[in-house]
N, C-alpha and C positions, 0 to 999 in steps of 0.2 A: 650039445654043449660041447662035447669031445671033438666033434667035426671042427668048430671054430677054434679051439686050443691048436688043434694040429694045424690048422691053416696059419694062426699066428705064429707058432713055433717055425714052420715051413717059411713064412714070409720074414721072419727076424734072421733066421739062418741064411737066406739068400740075399739079403740086404747087409749083412753085418760090417761088410767094409765101408758101405755108405755110411752107417750110424757111426762107424768108428772114425771118420773123416770129420763128420759134422761135430761129434763131441770134441776131439782133438782141435778143430779149429776154434770152438767155443771157448775151451779152457786157455789156448795161446792168445785169442782175443781179450780175454778177461784179465791173463797176466800182464799184457802190454798195456792195457787201459788202466789198471790199478796199480802200474809199479810207481814208487815214490818220487822217482825222477819227473815223470809226466805231470803228479799233483804239484810238486814244486814250481814248475814251470809255469803251469796255470796259475798258481796263485801269484807268482810275481807278475805274469802278464796283466792280471786284474789290478793289482796295487800299481805299477806303473803306468796303467792306463788311467787311473784315477788320479794320479799325483802330477801328471803331465799337464793337466787342465788346471789353468789359474783363474780364479774369478778376480775380475778387475772392475774398478767404479761400482762395486755393490756395497751398500753402506751397512755398518754392523747395526743391528736390530737386536735389542735386549728381547730374551725368550718373554712372551708376554706383552709384547707391545700393540698399540691400537692403531691401526692404519684404515685409511678410507680405500675402498676397492674403486678403482676408476674406470677397469675394463676387464671383461671375462673374455679369455682367448679360446679356451674350449670347456669341457666339463671336469678337467681337473687343474687348469691354469688360469691364474688372473692376474692383473696388474694392480699395484696399489699407488698411492699418492707419490710421486717422484718418478713412476714410470718403471718402478722394479718388478720382475717377475716372480710370482711366489706359484708354489705347486702344492696342491693337497697331499697330504699323507696319507697313505692306504687306499688311494683312490686311483682307479686308471680305466679311463674311460676311451672310446672309440675317438681316433684322430679324424681329420677333415676329410670327407669322402667315404666313411664307412657309415654303415647303417645307424648307429644310435649318436652320432656326433650333435646332431641340431638339437636333438630332445635333451641330452646332457647338459648342452652349452645353455640352452634356455632355462632348465631348471636351476643352474647354478646362477645366472642373471637374476633370476626371480628371490634367490635367497640372500645374494651377497652384494648384488651391483648398486653403487652408490650408498652403501652401508659401511660402519665402521666394522673390522673384524679384529680379532685378537690373535695374534700370530705364535706359535710355538715351535721350538725347533725339533727336529727329528734325531736321529743317531748323527746323522751327518749333517753339516751347516749346510752345504749346496749340493745339487745333483749334477749330472755332467752337463746340462745346459746353465748354470750358474743360477738355478731358482731356488 
């Protein structure tokens, strides 16, 4: 046991410059990453990117509107009467070309295609694709 402790002490003593550089770089990186200036910039970028997209020709539907589903796009998006796109809240499934795409789309078709659904709004009225 004492031999292991001695080896460890020797290893740390021989490599103390390396450890000092790693620790210093970590502290500097964290300081740069967590500065308020970077946080404000990131927040403003997010706000400006969501505000720059204006959804046009989208009907104002009241919360709780009942609409007929006319087409299923994928496992989390479908069209309602009038051709308007709707996205399911809290659901994120594979897009076309990924393993679970067909299964997710088929299951959603079984559940809602050619049926009336009740639409409920989320926190935001629209996502980045005006759904």
